[in-house]
mmCIF file of the N, C-alpha and C atoms, coordinates in Angstrom:
data_MODEL
# 
_entry.id   MODEL 
# 
loop_
_atom_site.group_PDB 
_atom_site.id 
_atom_site.type_symbol 
_atom_site.label_atom_id 
_atom_site.label_alt_id 
_atom_site.label_comp_id 
_atom_site.label_asym_id 
_atom_site.label_entity_id 
_atom_site.label_seq_id 
_atom_site.pdbx_PDB_ins_code 
_atom_site.Cartn_x 
_atom_site.Cartn_y 
_atom_site.Cartn_z 
_atom_site.occupancy 
_atom_site.B_iso_or_equiv 
_atom_site.pdbx_formal_charge 
_atom_site.auth_seq_id 
_atom_site.auth_comp_id 
_atom_site.auth_asym_id 
_atom_site.auth_atom_id 
_atom_site.pdbx_PDB_model_num 
ATOM 1   N N  . MET A 1 1  ? -66.540 133.269 -38.085 1.00 0.00 ? 1  MET A N  1 
ATOM 2   C CA . MET A 1 1  ? -67.014 132.391 -39.129 1.00 0.00 ? 1  MET A CA 1 
ATOM 3   C C  . MET A 1 1  ? -65.996 132.285 -40.255 1.00 0.00 ? 1  MET A C  1 
ATOM 4   N N  . GLU A 1 2  ? -65.369 133.430 -40.604 1.00 0.00 ? 2  GLU A N  1 
ATOM 5   C CA . GLU A 1 2  ? -64.380 133.421 -41.673 1.00 0.00 ? 2  GLU A CA 1 
ATOM 6   C C  . GLU A 1 2  ? -63.133 132.649 -41.277 1.00 0.00 ? 2  GLU A C  1 
ATOM 7   N N  . ASP A 1 3  ? -62.778 132.703 -39.974 1.00 0.00 ? 3  ASP A N  1 
ATOM 8   C CA . ASP A 1 3  ? -61.607 131.968 -39.494 1.00 0.00 ? 3  ASP A CA 1 
ATOM 9   C C  . ASP A 1 3  ? -61.805 130.469 -39.657 1.00 0.00 ? 3  ASP A C  1 
ATOM 10  N N  . ALA A 1 4  ? -63.007 129.999 -39.346 1.00 0.00 ? 4  ALA A N  1 
ATOM 11  C CA . ALA A 1 4  ? -63.283 128.568 -39.463 1.00 0.00 ? 4  ALA A CA 1 
ATOM 12  C C  . ALA A 1 4  ? -63.208 128.109 -40.907 1.00 0.00 ? 4  ALA A C  1 
ATOM 13  N N  . ALA A 1 5  ? -63.699 128.927 -41.825 1.00 0.00 ? 5  ALA A N  1 
ATOM 14  C CA . ALA A 1 5  ? -63.632 128.565 -43.243 1.00 0.00 ? 5  ALA A CA 1 
ATOM 15  C C  . ALA A 1 5  ? -62.192 128.545 -43.726 1.00 0.00 ? 5  ALA A C  1 
ATOM 16  N N  . GLY A 1 6  ? -61.391 129.484 -43.259 1.00 0.00 ? 6  GLY A N  1 
ATOM 17  C CA . GLY A 1 6  ? -59.976 129.517 -43.624 1.00 0.00 ? 6  GLY A CA 1 
ATOM 18  C C  . GLY A 1 6  ? -59.214 128.326 -43.071 1.00 0.00 ? 6  GLY A C  1 
ATOM 19  N N  . GLN A 1 7  ? -59.514 127.974 -41.818 1.00 0.00 ? 7  GLN A N  1 
ATOM 20  C CA . GLN A 1 7  ? -58.873 126.807 -41.211 1.00 0.00 ? 7  GLN A CA 1 
ATOM 21  C C  . GLN A 1 7  ? -59.263 125.531 -41.941 1.00 0.00 ? 7  GLN A C  1 
ATOM 22  N N  . GLN A 1 8  ? -60.528 125.434 -42.305 1.00 0.00 ? 8  GLN A N  1 
ATOM 23  C CA . GLN A 1 8  ? -60.996 124.257 -43.023 1.00 0.00 ? 8  GLN A CA 1 
ATOM 24  C C  . GLN A 1 8  ? -60.328 124.171 -44.406 1.00 0.00 ? 8  GLN A C  1 
ATOM 25  N N  . ALA A 1 9  ? -60.136 125.295 -45.065 1.00 0.00 ? 9  ALA A N  1 
ATOM 26  C CA . ALA A 1 9  ? -59.475 125.310 -46.362 1.00 0.00 ? 9  ALA A CA 1 
ATOM 27  C C  . ALA A 1 9  ? -58.024 124.845 -46.238 1.00 0.00 ? 9  ALA A C  1 
ATOM 28  N N  . ILE A 1 10 ? -57.337 125.316 -45.220 1.00 0.00 ? 10 ILE A N  1 
ATOM 29  C CA . ILE A 1 10 ? -55.947 124.900 -44.995 1.00 0.00 ? 10 ILE A CA 1 
ATOM 30  C C  . ILE A 1 10 ? -55.883 123.401 -44.733 1.00 0.00 ? 10 ILE A C  1 
ATOM 31  N N  . ILE A 1 11 ? -56.791 122.897 -43.913 1.00 0.00 ? 11 ILE A N  1 
ATOM 32  C CA . ILE A 1 11 ? -56.815 121.463 -43.612 1.00 0.00 ? 11 ILE A CA 1 
ATOM 33  C C  . ILE A 1 11 ? -57.056 120.657 -44.883 1.00 0.00 ? 11 ILE A C  1 
ATOM 34  N N  . HIS A 1 12 ? -57.991 121.091 -45.709 1.00 0.00 ? 12 HIS A N  1 
ATOM 35  C CA . HIS A 1 12 ? -58.280 120.383 -46.960 1.00 0.00 ? 12 HIS A CA 1 
ATOM 36  C C  . HIS A 1 12 ? -57.058 120.373 -47.885 1.00 0.00 ? 12 HIS A C  1 
ATOM 37  N N  . ILE A 1 13 ? -56.391 121.503 -48.002 1.00 0.00 ? 13 ILE A N  1 
ATOM 38  C CA . ILE A 1 13 ? -55.211 121.582 -48.869 1.00 0.00 ? 13 ILE A CA 1 
ATOM 39  C C  . ILE A 1 13 ? -54.102 120.664 -48.368 1.00 0.00 ? 13 ILE A C  1 
ATOM 40  N N  . VAL A 1 14 ? -53.833 120.712 -47.081 1.00 0.00 ? 14 VAL A N  1 
ATOM 41  C CA . VAL A 1 14 ? -52.762 119.896 -46.510 1.00 0.00 ? 14 VAL A CA 1 
ATOM 42  C C  . VAL A 1 14 ? -53.081 118.415 -46.641 1.00 0.00 ? 14 VAL A C  1 
ATOM 43  N N  . VAL A 1 15 ? -54.317 118.027 -46.347 1.00 0.00 ? 15 VAL A N  1 
ATOM 44  C CA . VAL A 1 15 ? -54.708 116.621 -46.441 1.00 0.00 ? 15 VAL A CA 1 
ATOM 45  C C  . VAL A 1 15 ? -54.629 116.138 -47.882 1.00 0.00 ? 15 VAL A C  1 
ATOM 46  N N  . ASN A 1 16 ? -55.104 116.953 -48.827 1.00 0.00 ? 16 ASN A N  1 
ATOM 47  C CA . ASN A 1 16 ? -55.041 116.552 -50.230 1.00 0.00 ? 16 ASN A CA 1 
ATOM 48  C C  . ASN A 1 16 ? -53.594 116.397 -50.691 1.00 0.00 ? 16 ASN A C  1 
ATOM 49  N N  . LEU A 1 17 ? -52.732 117.320 -50.344 1.00 0.00 ? 17 LEU A N  1 
ATOM 50  C CA . LEU A 1 17 ? -51.329 117.203 -50.732 1.00 0.00 ? 17 LEU A CA 1 
ATOM 51  C C  . LEU A 1 17 ? -50.650 116.020 -50.060 1.00 0.00 ? 17 LEU A C  1 
ATOM 52  N N  . PHE A 1 18 ? -50.971 115.785 -48.795 1.00 0.00 ? 18 PHE A N  1 
ATOM 53  C CA . PHE A 1 18 ? -50.393 114.652 -48.079 1.00 0.00 ? 18 PHE A CA 1 
ATOM 54  C C  . PHE A 1 18 ? -50.766 113.337 -48.757 1.00 0.00 ? 18 PHE A C  1 
ATOM 55  N N  . PHE A 1 19 ? -52.051 113.155 -49.062 1.00 0.00 ? 19 PHE A N  1 
ATOM 56  C CA . PHE A 1 19 ? -52.464 111.908 -49.681 1.00 0.00 ? 19 PHE A CA 1 
ATOM 57  C C  . PHE A 1 19 ? -52.008 111.806 -51.133 1.00 0.00 ? 19 PHE A C  1 
ATOM 58  N N  . LEU A 1 20 ? -51.793 112.924 -51.797 1.00 0.00 ? 20 LEU A N  1 
ATOM 59  C CA . LEU A 1 20 ? -51.221 112.889 -53.139 1.00 0.00 ? 20 LEU A CA 1 
ATOM 60  C C  . LEU A 1 20 ? -49.806 112.319 -53.091 1.00 0.00 ? 20 LEU A C  1 
ATOM 61  N N  . VAL A 1 21 ? -49.025 112.764 -52.125 1.00 0.00 ? 21 VAL A N  1 
ATOM 62  C CA . VAL A 1 21 ? -47.662 112.249 -51.963 1.00 0.00 ? 21 VAL A CA 1 
ATOM 63  C C  . VAL A 1 21 ? -47.689 110.775 -51.555 1.00 0.00 ? 21 VAL A C  1 
ATOM 64  N N  . VAL A 1 22 ? -48.561 110.407 -50.642 1.00 0.00 ? 22 VAL A N  1 
ATOM 65  C CA . VAL A 1 22 ? -48.639 109.022 -50.180 1.00 0.00 ? 22 VAL A CA 1 
ATOM 66  C C  . VAL A 1 22 ? -49.059 108.089 -51.315 1.00 0.00 ? 22 VAL A C  1 
ATOM 67  N N  . VAL A 1 23 ? -50.049 108.490 -52.088 1.00 0.00 ? 23 VAL A N  1 
ATOM 68  C CA . VAL A 1 23 ? -50.506 107.648 -53.200 1.00 0.00 ? 23 VAL A CA 1 
ATOM 69  C C  . VAL A 1 23 ? -49.425 107.554 -54.267 1.00 0.00 ? 23 VAL A C  1 
ATOM 70  N N  . TRP A 1 24 ? -48.764 108.676 -54.583 1.00 0.00 ? 24 TRP A N  1 
ATOM 71  C CA . TRP A 1 24 ? -47.686 108.646 -55.574 1.00 0.00 ? 24 TRP A CA 1 
ATOM 72  C C  . TRP A 1 24 ? -46.570 107.715 -55.121 1.00 0.00 ? 24 TRP A C  1 
ATOM 73  N N  . TRP A 1 25 ? -46.221 107.784 -53.836 1.00 0.00 ? 25 TRP A N  1 
ATOM 74  C CA . TRP A 1 25 ? -45.183 106.918 -53.284 1.00 0.00 ? 25 TRP A CA 1 
ATOM 75  C C  . TRP A 1 25 ? -45.604 105.454 -53.350 1.00 0.00 ? 25 TRP A C  1 
ATOM 76  N N  . SER A 1 26 ? -46.843 105.164 -52.996 1.00 0.00 ? 26 SER A N  1 
ATOM 77  C CA . SER A 1 26 ? -47.294 103.772 -52.957 1.00 0.00 ? 26 SER A CA 1 
ATOM 78  C C  . SER A 1 26 ? -47.552 103.197 -54.344 1.00 0.00 ? 26 SER A C  1 
ATOM 79  N N  . ILE A 1 27 ? -47.883 104.029 -55.315 1.00 0.00 ? 27 ILE A N  1 
ATOM 80  C CA . ILE A 1 27 ? -48.185 103.531 -56.656 1.00 0.00 ? 27 ILE A CA 1 
ATOM 81  C C  . ILE A 1 27 ? -46.900 103.217 -57.435 1.00 0.00 ? 27 ILE A C  1 
ATOM 82  N N  . GLN A 1 28 ? -45.758 103.630 -56.914 1.00 0.00 ? 28 GLN A N  1 
ATOM 83  C CA . GLN A 1 28 ? -44.497 103.360 -57.584 1.00 0.00 ? 28 GLN A CA 1 
ATOM 84  C C  . GLN A 1 28 ? -44.183 101.863 -57.672 1.00 0.00 ? 28 GLN A C  1 
ATOM 85  N N  . CYS A 1 29 ? -44.726 101.069 -56.782 1.00 0.00 ? 29 CYS A N  1 
ATOM 86  C CA . CYS A 1 29 ? -44.455 99.633  -56.813 1.00 0.00 ? 29 CYS A CA 1 
ATOM 87  C C  . CYS A 1 29 ? -45.398 98.896  -57.770 1.00 0.00 ? 29 CYS A C  1 
ATOM 88  N N  . PHE A 1 30 ? -46.402 99.574  -58.292 1.00 0.00 ? 30 PHE A N  1 
ATOM 89  C CA . PHE A 1 30 ? -47.350 98.954  -59.225 1.00 0.00 ? 30 PHE A CA 1 
ATOM 90  C C  . PHE A 1 30 ? -46.711 98.864  -60.604 1.00 0.00 ? 30 PHE A C  1 
ATOM 91  N N  . ARG A 1 31 ? -46.868 97.730  -61.257 1.00 0.00 ? 31 ARG A N  1 
ATOM 92  C CA . ARG A 1 31 ? -46.244 97.513  -62.566 1.00 0.00 ? 31 ARG A CA 1 
ATOM 93  C C  . ARG A 1 31 ? -47.198 97.921  -63.679 1.00 0.00 ? 31 ARG A C  1 
ATOM 94  N N  . PHE A 1 32 ? -47.059 99.169  -64.122 1.00 0.00 ? 32 PHE A N  1 
ATOM 95  C CA . PHE A 1 32 ? -47.864 99.674  -65.224 1.00 0.00 ? 32 PHE A CA 1 
ATOM 96  C C  . PHE A 1 32 ? -47.434 99.077  -66.560 1.00 0.00 ? 32 PHE A C  1 
ATOM 97  N N  . ASP A 1 33 ? -46.188 98.593  -66.632 1.00 0.00 ? 33 ASP A N  1 
ATOM 98  C CA . ASP A 1 33 ? -45.682 98.066  -67.901 1.00 0.00 ? 33 ASP A CA 1 
ATOM 99  C C  . ASP A 1 33 ? -46.448 96.835  -68.371 1.00 0.00 ? 33 ASP A C  1 
ATOM 100 N N  . VAL A 1 34 ? -47.143 96.182  -67.472 1.00 0.00 ? 34 VAL A N  1 
ATOM 101 C CA . VAL A 1 34 ? -47.948 95.019  -67.837 1.00 0.00 ? 34 VAL A CA 1 
ATOM 102 C C  . VAL A 1 34 ? -49.213 95.454  -68.582 1.00 0.00 ? 34 VAL A C  1 
ATOM 103 N N  . PHE A 1 35 ? -49.698 96.648  -68.301 1.00 0.00 ? 35 PHE A N  1 
ATOM 104 C CA . PHE A 1 35 ? -50.981 97.096  -68.829 1.00 0.00 ? 35 PHE A CA 1 
ATOM 105 C C  . PHE A 1 35 ? -50.880 98.090  -69.988 1.00 0.00 ? 35 PHE A C  1 
ATOM 106 N N  . VAL A 1 36 ? -49.733 98.681  -70.203 1.00 0.00 ? 36 VAL A N  1 
ATOM 107 C CA . VAL A 1 36 ? -49.590 99.674  -71.273 1.00 0.00 ? 36 VAL A CA 1 
ATOM 108 C C  . VAL A 1 36 ? -48.553 99.204  -72.284 1.00 0.00 ? 36 VAL A C  1 
ATOM 109 N N  . ARG A 1 37 ? -48.700 99.678  -73.510 1.00 0.00 ? 37 ARG A N  1 
ATOM 110 C CA . ARG A 1 37 ? -47.800 99.255  -74.589 1.00 0.00 ? 37 ARG A CA 1 
ATOM 111 C C  . ARG A 1 37 ? -46.411 99.844  -74.433 1.00 0.00 ? 37 ARG A C  1 
ATOM 112 N N  . GLN A 1 38 ? -46.343 101.135 -74.184 1.00 0.00 ? 38 GLN A N  1 
ATOM 113 C CA . GLN A 1 38 ? -45.055 101.813 -74.032 1.00 0.00 ? 38 GLN A CA 1 
ATOM 114 C C  . GLN A 1 38 ? -44.983 102.406 -72.624 1.00 0.00 ? 38 GLN A C  1 
ATOM 115 N N  . PRO A 1 39 ? -44.436 101.651 -71.681 1.00 0.00 ? 39 PRO A N  1 
ATOM 116 C CA . PRO A 1 39 ? -44.447 102.134 -70.289 1.00 0.00 ? 39 PRO A CA 1 
ATOM 117 C C  . PRO A 1 39 ? -43.620 103.391 -70.052 1.00 0.00 ? 39 PRO A C  1 
ATOM 118 N N  . ASP A 1 40 ? -42.678 103.687 -70.924 1.00 0.00 ? 40 ASP A N  1 
ATOM 119 C CA . ASP A 1 40 ? -41.868 104.895 -70.742 1.00 0.00 ? 40 ASP A CA 1 
ATOM 120 C C  . ASP A 1 40 ? -42.373 106.068 -71.574 1.00 0.00 ? 40 ASP A C  1 
ATOM 121 N N  . GLY A 1 41 ? -43.467 105.864 -72.285 1.00 0.00 ? 41 GLY A N  1 
ATOM 122 C CA . GLY A 1 41 ? -44.016 106.911 -73.139 1.00 0.00 ? 41 GLY A CA 1 
ATOM 123 C C  . GLY A 1 41 ? -44.786 107.958 -72.359 1.00 0.00 ? 41 GLY A C  1 
ATOM 124 N N  . PRO A 1 42 ? -45.084 109.079 -73.009 1.00 0.00 ? 42 PRO A N  1 
ATOM 125 C CA . PRO A 1 42 ? -45.799 110.170 -72.324 1.00 0.00 ? 42 PRO A CA 1 
ATOM 126 C C  . PRO A 1 42 ? -47.236 109.802 -71.952 1.00 0.00 ? 42 PRO A C  1 
ATOM 127 N N  . LYS A 1 43 ? -47.878 108.954 -72.737 1.00 0.00 ? 43 LYS A N  1 
ATOM 128 C CA . LYS A 1 43 ? -49.250 108.551 -72.408 1.00 0.00 ? 43 LYS A CA 1 
ATOM 129 C C  . LYS A 1 43 ? -49.281 107.714 -71.137 1.00 0.00 ? 43 LYS A C  1 
ATOM 130 N N  . ALA A 1 44 ? -48.316 106.827 -70.975 1.00 0.00 ? 44 ALA A N  1 
ATOM 131 C CA . ALA A 1 44 ? -48.255 105.995 -69.771 1.00 0.00 ? 44 ALA A CA 1 
ATOM 132 C C  . ALA A 1 44 ? -47.971 106.846 -68.538 1.00 0.00 ? 44 ALA A C  1 
ATOM 133 N N  . LYS A 1 45 ? -47.106 107.829 -68.689 1.00 0.00 ? 45 LYS A N  1 
ATOM 134 C CA . LYS A 1 45 ? -46.802 108.710 -67.554 1.00 0.00 ? 45 LYS A CA 1 
ATOM 135 C C  . LYS A 1 45 ? -48.010 109.564 -67.181 1.00 0.00 ? 45 LYS A C  1 
ATOM 136 N N  . MET A 1 46 ? -48.735 110.034 -68.201 1.00 0.00 ? 46 MET A N  1 
ATOM 137 C CA . MET A 1 46 ? -49.947 110.813 -67.931 1.00 0.00 ? 46 MET A CA 1 
ATOM 138 C C  . MET A 1 46 ? -50.998 109.942 -67.244 1.00 0.00 ? 46 MET A C  1 
ATOM 139 N N  . LEU A 1 47 ? -51.118 108.697 -67.674 1.00 0.00 ? 47 LEU A N  1 
ATOM 140 C CA . LEU A 1 47 ? -52.057 107.771 -67.034 1.00 0.00 ? 47 LEU A CA 1 
ATOM 141 C C  . LEU A 1 47 ? -51.698 107.571 -65.567 1.00 0.00 ? 47 LEU A C  1 
ATOM 142 N N  . MET A 1 48 ? -50.418 107.428 -65.294 1.00 0.00 ? 48 MET A N  1 
ATOM 143 C CA . MET A 1 48 ? -49.972 107.247 -63.908 1.00 0.00 ? 48 MET A CA 1 
ATOM 144 C C  . MET A 1 48 ? -50.286 108.480 -63.068 1.00 0.00 ? 48 MET A C  1 
ATOM 145 N N  . ILE A 1 49 ? -50.104 109.652 -63.629 1.00 0.00 ? 49 ILE A N  1 
ATOM 146 C CA . ILE A 1 49 ? -50.414 110.886 -62.908 1.00 0.00 ? 49 ILE A CA 1 
ATOM 147 C C  . ILE A 1 49 ? -51.912 110.997 -62.643 1.00 0.00 ? 49 ILE A C  1 
ATOM 148 N N  . LEU A 1 50 ? -52.722 110.684 -63.660 1.00 0.00 ? 50 LEU A N  1 
ATOM 149 C CA . LEU A 1 50 ? -54.178 110.774 -63.492 1.00 0.00 ? 50 LEU A CA 1 
ATOM 150 C C  . LEU A 1 50 ? -54.705 109.744 -62.497 1.00 0.00 ? 50 LEU A C  1 
ATOM 151 N N  . VAL A 1 51 ? -54.149 108.542 -62.526 1.00 0.00 ? 51 VAL A N  1 
ATOM 152 C CA . VAL A 1 51 ? -54.547 107.514 -61.553 1.00 0.00 ? 51 VAL A CA 1 
ATOM 153 C C  . VAL A 1 51 ? -54.158 107.952 -60.148 1.00 0.00 ? 51 VAL A C  1 
ATOM 154 N N  . THR A 1 52 ? -52.994 108.551 -60.011 1.00 0.00 ? 52 THR A N  1 
ATOM 155 C CA . THR A 1 52 ? -52.555 109.042 -58.708 1.00 0.00 ? 52 THR A CA 1 
ATOM 156 C C  . THR A 1 52 ? -53.485 110.129 -58.189 1.00 0.00 ? 52 THR A C  1 
ATOM 157 N N  . ILE A 1 53 ? -53.855 111.063 -59.050 1.00 0.00 ? 53 ILE A N  1 
ATOM 158 C CA . ILE A 1 53 ? -54.752 112.146 -58.634 1.00 0.00 ? 53 ILE A CA 1 
ATOM 159 C C  . ILE A 1 53 ? -56.118 111.598 -58.249 1.00 0.00 ? 53 ILE A C  1 
ATOM 160 N N  . ALA A 1 54 ? -56.630 110.652 -59.044 1.00 0.00 ? 54 ALA A N  1 
ATOM 161 C CA . ALA A 1 54 ? -57.948 110.079 -58.753 1.00 0.00 ? 54 ALA A CA 1 
ATOM 162 C C  . ALA A 1 54 ? -57.950 109.320 -57.427 1.00 0.00 ? 54 ALA A C  1 
ATOM 163 N N  . LEU A 1 55 ? -56.938 108.498 -57.207 1.00 0.00 ? 55 LEU A N  1 
ATOM 164 C CA . LEU A 1 55 ? -56.866 107.752 -55.948 1.00 0.00 ? 55 LEU A CA 1 
ATOM 165 C C  . LEU A 1 55 ? -56.663 108.679 -54.748 1.00 0.00 ? 55 LEU A C  1 
ATOM 166 N N  . ALA A 1 56 ? -55.821 109.684 -54.925 1.00 0.00 ? 56 ALA A N  1 
ATOM 167 C CA . ALA A 1 56 ? -55.590 110.635 -53.829 1.00 0.00 ? 56 ALA A CA 1 
ATOM 168 C C  . ALA A 1 56 ? -56.868 111.391 -53.493 1.00 0.00 ? 56 ALA A C  1 
ATOM 169 N N  . HIS A 1 57 ? -57.639 111.736 -54.511 1.00 0.00 ? 57 HIS A N  1 
ATOM 170 C CA . HIS A 1 57 ? -58.911 112.424 -54.272 1.00 0.00 ? 57 HIS A CA 1 
ATOM 171 C C  . HIS A 1 57 ? -59.873 111.526 -53.490 1.00 0.00 ? 57 HIS A C  1 
ATOM 172 N N  . LEU A 1 58 ? -59.973 110.275 -53.875 1.00 0.00 ? 58 LEU A N  1 
ATOM 173 C CA . LEU A 1 58 ? -60.867 109.355 -53.168 1.00 0.00 ? 58 LEU A CA 1 
ATOM 174 C C  . LEU A 1 58 ? -60.443 109.159 -51.717 1.00 0.00 ? 58 LEU A C  1 
ATOM 175 N N  . VAL A 1 59 ? -59.153 108.955 -51.504 1.00 0.00 ? 59 VAL A N  1 
ATOM 176 C CA . VAL A 1 59 ? -58.666 108.717 -50.145 1.00 0.00 ? 59 VAL A CA 1 
ATOM 177 C C  . VAL A 1 59 ? -58.816 109.967 -49.282 1.00 0.00 ? 59 VAL A C  1 
ATOM 178 N N  . SER A 1 60 ? -58.462 111.122 -49.819 1.00 0.00 ? 60 SER A N  1 
ATOM 179 C CA . SER A 1 60 ? -58.576 112.342 -49.020 1.00 0.00 ? 60 SER A CA 1 
ATOM 180 C C  . SER A 1 60 ? -60.039 112.709 -48.767 1.00 0.00 ? 60 SER A C  1 
ATOM 181 N N  . ALA A 1 61 ? -60.926 112.459 -49.732 1.00 0.00 ? 61 ALA A N  1 
ATOM 182 C CA . ALA A 1 61 ? -62.355 112.716 -49.516 1.00 0.00 ? 61 ALA A CA 1 
ATOM 183 C C  . ALA A 1 61 ? -62.885 111.825 -48.394 1.00 0.00 ? 61 ALA A C  1 
ATOM 184 N N  . PHE A 1 62 ? -62.485 110.556 -48.401 1.00 0.00 ? 62 PHE A N  1 
ATOM 185 C CA . PHE A 1 62 ? -62.900 109.657 -47.326 1.00 0.00 ? 62 PHE A CA 1 
ATOM 186 C C  . PHE A 1 62 ? -62.389 110.158 -45.979 1.00 0.00 ? 62 PHE A C  1 
ATOM 187 N N  . PHE A 1 63 ? -61.110 110.516 -45.920 1.00 0.00 ? 63 PHE A N  1 
ATOM 188 C CA . PHE A 1 63 ? -60.528 110.978 -44.662 1.00 0.00 ? 63 PHE A CA 1 
ATOM 189 C C  . PHE A 1 63 ? -61.203 112.246 -44.158 1.00 0.00 ? 63 PHE A C  1 
ATOM 190 N N  . LEU A 1 64 ? -61.441 113.203 -45.052 1.00 0.00 ? 64 LEU A N  1 
ATOM 191 C CA . LEU A 1 64 ? -62.065 114.465 -44.643 1.00 0.00 ? 64 LEU A CA 1 
ATOM 192 C C  . LEU A 1 64 ? -63.516 114.268 -44.210 1.00 0.00 ? 64 LEU A C  1 
ATOM 193 N N  . GLU A 1 65 ? -64.243 113.399 -44.888 1.00 0.00 ? 65 GLU A N  1 
ATOM 194 C CA . GLU A 1 65 ? -65.614 113.103 -44.465 1.00 0.00 ? 65 GLU A CA 1 
ATOM 195 C C  . GLU A 1 65 ? -65.619 112.427 -43.100 1.00 0.00 ? 65 GLU A C  1 
ATOM 196 N N  . TYR A 1 66 ? -64.706 111.489 -42.900 1.00 0.00 ? 66 TYR A N  1 
ATOM 197 C CA . TYR A 1 66 ? -64.608 110.813 -41.608 1.00 0.00 ? 66 TYR A CA 1 
ATOM 198 C C  . TYR A 1 66 ? -64.260 111.814 -40.504 1.00 0.00 ? 66 TYR A C  1 
ATOM 199 N N  . LEU A 1 67 ? -63.374 112.731 -40.813 1.00 0.00 ? 67 LEU A N  1 
ATOM 200 C CA . LEU A 1 67 ? -63.016 113.770 -39.843 1.00 0.00 ? 67 LEU A CA 1 
ATOM 201 C C  . LEU A 1 67 ? -64.221 114.641 -39.506 1.00 0.00 ? 67 LEU A C  1 
ATOM 202 N N  . ASN A 1 68 ? -64.969 115.064 -40.508 1.00 0.00 ? 68 ASN A N  1 
ATOM 203 C CA . ASN A 1 68 ? -66.154 115.887 -40.262 1.00 0.00 ? 68 ASN A CA 1 
ATOM 204 C C  . ASN A 1 68 ? -67.214 115.134 -39.474 1.00 0.00 ? 68 ASN A C  1 
ATOM 205 N N  . TRP A 1 69 ? -67.412 113.866 -39.808 1.00 0.00 ? 69 TRP A N  1 
ATOM 206 C CA . TRP A 1 69 ? -68.406 113.072 -39.064 1.00 0.00 ? 69 TRP A CA 1 
ATOM 207 C C  . TRP A 1 69 ? -67.983 112.898 -37.614 1.00 0.00 ? 69 TRP A C  1 
ATOM 208 N N  . SER A 1 70 ? -66.690 112.667 -37.379 1.00 0.00 ? 70 SER A N  1 
ATOM 209 C CA . SER A 1 70 ? -66.235 112.492 -36.000 1.00 0.00 ? 70 SER A CA 1 
ATOM 210 C C  . SER A 1 70 ? -66.345 113.804 -35.217 1.00 0.00 ? 70 SER A C  1 
ATOM 211 N N  . LEU A 1 71 ? -66.162 114.947 -35.893 1.00 0.00 ? 71 LEU A N  1 
ATOM 212 C CA . LEU A 1 71 ? -66.329 116.222 -35.203 1.00 0.00 ? 71 LEU A CA 1 
ATOM 213 C C  . LEU A 1 71 ? -67.794 116.515 -34.896 1.00 0.00 ? 71 LEU A C  1 
ATOM 214 N N  . MET A 1 72 ? -68.710 115.989 -35.690 1.00 0.00 ? 72 MET A N  1 
ATOM 215 C CA . MET A 1 72 ? -70.146 116.204 -35.456 1.00 0.00 ? 72 MET A CA 1 
ATOM 216 C C  . MET A 1 72 ? -70.690 115.337 -34.328 1.00 0.00 ? 72 MET A C  1 
ATOM 217 N N  . LEU A 1 73 ? -69.910 114.346 -33.887 1.00 0.00 ? 73 LEU A N  1 
ATOM 218 C CA . LEU A 1 73 ? -70.371 113.492 -32.791 1.00 0.00 ? 73 LEU A CA 1 
ATOM 219 C C  . LEU A 1 73 ? -70.555 114.263 -31.491 1.00 0.00 ? 73 LEU A C  1 
ATOM 220 N N  . ARG A 1 74 ? -69.867 115.367 -31.364 1.00 0.00 ? 74 ARG A N  1 
ATOM 221 C CA . ARG A 1 74 ? -70.021 116.156 -30.127 1.00 0.00 ? 74 ARG A CA 1 
ATOM 222 C C  . ARG A 1 74 ? -71.430 116.728 -29.979 1.00 0.00 ? 74 ARG A C  1 
ATOM 223 N N  . TYR A 1 75 ? -72.147 116.850 -31.062 1.00 0.00 ? 75 TYR A N  1 
ATOM 224 C CA . TYR A 1 75 ? -73.520 117.362 -30.997 1.00 0.00 ? 75 TYR A CA 1 
ATOM 225 C C  . TYR A 1 75 ? -74.526 116.272 -30.599 1.00 0.00 ? 75 TYR A C  1 
ATOM 226 N N  . LEU A 1 76 ? -74.042 115.055 -30.497 1.00 0.00 ? 76 LEU A N  1 
ATOM 227 C CA . LEU A 1 76 ? -74.915 113.954 -30.109 1.00 0.00 ? 76 LEU A CA 1 
ATOM 228 C C  . LEU A 1 76 ? -75.260 114.022 -28.627 1.00 0.00 ? 76 LEU A C  1 
ATOM 229 N N  . PHE A 1 77 ? -74.359 114.521 -27.831 1.00 0.00 ? 77 PHE A N  1 
ATOM 230 C CA . PHE A 1 77 ? -74.572 114.547 -26.369 1.00 0.00 ? 77 PHE A CA 1 
ATOM 231 C C  . PHE A 1 77 ? -74.762 115.958 -25.873 1.00 0.00 ? 77 PHE A C  1 
# 
């Protein structure tokens, strides 16, 4: 039982870090300078980091839930 919890924790960490990198990479093409007053200021950079974390959390939560649901399909038959 402890092994399964450890494996699940590793999977969650890896998936969250993977999607954090993917979202950070993909958000680089978004033009924040249109929406913020000082695009090179610390507030704009913090906003970009927080948006990246929020989007990565949503995407990784969706992926992990989908993974868990697909693994539960084996109990259907």
